[in-house]
N, C-alpha and C positions, 0 to 999 in steps of 0.2 A: 924855913924863911929866916933871913938874918937882914941887920939894918948894917952890917959892917961890910964895906966895898972889899973885893979882893980876895975874899974866902971862897973857897970851892964848895963848902958844905951847905947844902941848902935842900929844902923840903918842898915838894909839889902838893898842891892842893887842889883835887878835881870836885868840882860843884856839879851836880846833876839837877836837872829842871825838868819835871815831868807835869804833863797836864791831865788832870783825871777826867775832864771833860763830863762833869756832875751836872745834868741839867736837870730842872724840876718837872715832874708828870706835867701833862697838859690834859686838863679836863674838858672835853667837848660840850658836855651839857650840865654847866655848874649850877644852874638854877633849874631845876626840874619839878613838875607837878606829877604826883603819883595819886591815883584814886584807890579807894578800899571801901568793900562792903563792910556794914556793921556785922554780918554773918560771916565774915572771912575767917577761915580756918587758920591755926598756927602753922607754919611753915610755908606759907603761900609766897611766892615771889611778886612783889609789887613792880618793881621796876629795876633797870641797870643803870648806874652811872659809868659812863664812859671815859677812859682815861688812857693816855699813851706816854711812852717814854722813849725817845730815840736813843737814848744810851745803851751800852752792852754791859753784860756781866750783871753783877748785883745793883751796879746803877742803873739799871733799865729794868729792874723787877719791881713790880707796884704792890703795896700795900694798903688796903682800905680799913680805916676804923672811924666809928662812931664818936666823937669826942664830946658832941653835947645835944641838946634838943630842949623844946619848950616843955617837955614831960619831966617829972620829978626823977623817975627812974627809968632812963632810956634802955637799959638792957633788957628791962622785963618786956619791954612790947615790940623791939625792932632789933635786929642784926645784920651785918652785912658779911657776905662771903667773899672768898678769894679773887672772883671775877666782877666785884662790884655790885652784885644783886642786894636789894634792901628785901629782908625776909621777915615775917611778921613771927613774933615770938607768942605775945599775948595781946590780942586785941584792945586797944585802950576804948573803954565806954564813955568816959567823961569828956574827952575832947575831940572835937569834929575836926579839928585842924592842928597839925602837929608839924613843926619844923624841925629837921635833923640837919647836924653839922658835921660833915665828913672831912677826915684828913686823908688826903691821898698822898703818899709818901713813897720814895723807894728804898732800897735796901742797903744803899752806899753809906759811907761814913766820910764828911757828916751826911745825915739824910737830908733830902731836899723834899718840901713838903708844899702841897698844893690843897687849900681850901674849897671844899664844894657844899652847895646848899640843896636841901630836897624838901619840899613841902608835899605832906601826906594829907589827903581831904579824905574824910569819911562820910559816905553817901548811903542812902538807903538802897534797898535792893532794886526797887523800881527805877531808880534813877540810874541804873549801870549802864543803860544805853547811852545817857546824855553824858555821863561821865567820861564813857569810853571815847566818845566824839571829842569831849574837852581834851582828853588825854592824847588824841592822836593831833589835836591842833596845837598843843603844847610841845609834843615832841617834835613836829615839823618845822617849830620856831628854833628849836636849839639843835636836836641831832636824833635820828632814828636808831631805836635801840638795836642789838644785834638779833633779837627774835623777829622783829620786824623785817630787818634786813634779809634774813634767811627766807620769811614767808614771800616777801616780793622776788626773791630769786627763786623759789619754786614755782611760783604762778607764772613768771616770764619764761622760765623753761616749758613749762606745761603750753602756753600760747605758742613758743616756737614750734614745738613738736606738733601742735595741731596744725600750724600752718604749713610745715612740711609735709604732713600728710596730705594735706589739700592740694598742695603742688603736684605731689605724685599721682594724686587720684586724677587731677586735671590732665597730666601728661599720658597717662593710661588712656584715659577717654580720648584724646586726640589722636593718638597713636592708632587705638583702634578704628576709628573713624577713618583714617587715612588709608589703612589695609583694607578696610570694607570696599571704599571707593575705589582704590586701585583693583581689586578683584573684581567688581561689577564692570569697571571699563575693559578688562582682559577679556571678560566673557562677552560684551557688546562686540569688541573688536574681532573676536574669532568667529562670532554668528555672521557678521558682514565680510569676512575674508572671503578670496576665490578659493574654490575648492573644498567650500566647507561641506559638512555631510548632507545638507538639503540640497545644494547644487550637484553634488555627485547623484544623490538619489534620482533628481531631475533629469541629468544627462543619462544616466542608466535606463530610466523610463523612456526617455526620447530613442536613444539606441535600439531599444527593445522594439517599439513601434516602427522604425525603420526596418529593421531586420523583418518584421511581420509583413511590413508592407511589400517589400521587395519579393518576399517570398509568395504573396499574392499575386504579384505581376508575373512572377515566372510561372506558375501555375496557369495563370489566366491566358499566357501565351502559347502553353503547350497544348497542343491538340489533344483533346480528350473524346474518345470514342462515345458516341451518343449523346455529347452535351456541347455541340458545336454553338447552338445560339446563345447559351450561358456564357462561353469564352469570351465574347466581344464585351458583354454585360460586365464580367469581373475586371476586365481590362481597363474598362472606363472607371468604374469605382476605385481601381488603384491609382490611375492617373490623378483622379481628384483628391484622394487621400494624400498623395505626395505633395500635391499644392499646398496643403495645409499644414503640413509637418514641418517645426520650426528647425533652422539648421543647428546642428551639433558639432561640439568641438572636438569629438573623438573619432578616430579613424577607424574603419572597420574594412574587412574584406570578406565576401562572402560569395 
């Protein structure tokens, strides 16, 4: 860089501009109330503070820290893990209501911080059901914890599976009924169709009767020695029988 015109010697300066895109974490349930029994054991998870960071790399990694509370020594009573779960260390016996102040920050430089407030209410064991109902109401106003979401997803999966099984059973029943109905209709048509077993039996029976009748007529017309008076009687019987025999579709030669 020179201030004298006409000289060929000069220096170039390159300026690089980078956008670190470092956004602060967003806390979904920044004011949440958790309920705890007086007989709660150390190491119990009370609830989770949900936070998200849309950045990538270290700027998207979230760290939770308890920076203050209404108790004198917070670390003796509560702690928070890497997933935002509030864990009991020593259950406080003197305070029925405790407020924790959490710092939700990323690992970038400089670190972006978002503050969250957690209220912890101690209840008697007999009031556990009422406290759970209040906790569900408070969670619905803010955000549902990950454990509740997984429980709902599991229940929905079971209900969907039961529905699919019911649909399959209904389809099997309908198919079985249709097959039974078609089989019954086929049997009915076969029993009523021409040339069935019962009609062939009737035709065979009529054919045998006709053959027997013609044989009786032939014997009646033939002269038999010593039985002339009975010959005319047999002929009359054969003629009368032929008049009552129904016609048959079968042809025969005798």
